[in-house]
N, C-alpha and C positions, 0 to 999 in steps of 0.2 A: 506695800509696806516695807519691803526689803530694801528698795532703791533708796529711800531717805535715810534708813539706818545705815546703809552702806556708805552713802555720802557724809553721814555724821561721823562715822568710824574714820574715814579717810581725812576729814577735817581735823579730827583729834590727833591722828598721826602726823600729819603735816605740821600742826601746831607744836607738837612735841619734838619735831625734828630740830629745833633750835638746841635742846639739851643734848641730842645726839651730835650735832656739829661741835658743841663745846667739848664733848668727850673726845671726838676725834682729834680736834685742834690740840688739846692738851696732851694726848698720847703721842702726837707727832713730835712734841717738844719734850718727850721722855718724862712727862709728869703723869702719874697715875692718879686721876681725880677721884675723890670719894664723893658719895651722894650728898653728904652733909655740906660739902664745899660748894658743889654745884647749886644746891637749893638755898644756901646762906646768901647768895647774891640777889635773891629775889625773883629768879627766873620764873617760878611758878606763879608769882603774883601777875607777872606780865602774861602768862599763858591764860590765868583765869580771867583777866580784864579782857583781853582780846577775844576769847571764846565766847564770854557772855555777852559782850557788847555786839559782837557780829551776828549772834543769834537773835538779840533783841531787836536790832535793826532790820535784819531780814525778815522777822515776823511782821513789823509795821510797814515795811516796803511792800510786802506781798498780799497783805490783807488790809482792806480799807474800812470794813465793818467789824466793829468789835463789840463783845459783850462787857458789861462793866466789870464783871469778875476777872475776865481775862486781862483787861487793862490794869486792873489792880494787882493781880498776882504776878503777871509777867514783868510789869514796871517795877514792882517791889523787889522781885527776885533779882532782876538785872541790876537795879541801883544798889542793893545791898551787896552784891558780890563785887561789882565794879567799884563801889565806894570803898570798902574794906581793903580790897587789893590796892587801890590807887593810893591810898594813905598809908598803908604799910610799905608799899614800894617806895613812895616818896621819902619816908623816914630812912629807910635803907640807903637809898641814894644820897640824901643829905648827910647822912652819917659817913658815907665813904668819901665824899668830897670835903669833909672837914666842917660843914656849916652846922652840925650838931655835935655837941660834946658827949652827950649819952645817947645811946641807940639801943635798940633791942638785942638781946644776947642771941647768938646764932642758933642755939637749940630753940628758942622761942620762934625765930624767923622760920626754921624748918617746920615747926609744928603748925604755925599759922598758915604757912604756904601750903602745906598738904591739905588742910581744911578748906581753904578757899579753891584750890584746884579741884578737889573732889565735888565741892558744891557747885562749881562751874560746870564740870562734866554732867552731873545729874540735871542741873538746869537746862544745859543745852540739849540733852537727850530727851527730857521730858517736853521741851518747846518743840523740838523736832517731831516727835510723836503727835503733838496737839496740831502742829501745821499740816502733817500728812493726813490725820483725820479730817481736818476742815476741807483740804483739797479733795479728799476722796468723797466726802459727803456732797461737795459741790460739783462732782463729776469731771473734775479737772485732774490732769496728769502732773507728775512731779517733774519740774525742769531742772 
């Protein structure tokens, strides 16, 4: 069980490296970024979308026999996280390019992005545990 959790942790770190790259680039230009500035651009919405979608797709590519509850919960969780993140990220981008006159205030964006990112991390972790259990029960090893 440690290999899937280790791979999950590496996936999280690589996904969050986008924020680290933004901090490094801003620091090179002598701008000290604040967390609120980084999150107000919607970067955690992008993180939540890619993390949830990648785990959702990985599950359905690796397993071809599904129980009804697994399909329901896995699909519902993935679609809710991806849907909310996509809609809010779209609102942010449309506001930044001037297509929306009113957009969400920065403090709301930061709050929503934290919730969606946390939900995506929990969703991906639980899905990783479920996939590991199914592989172990089937006598397979983690690839």
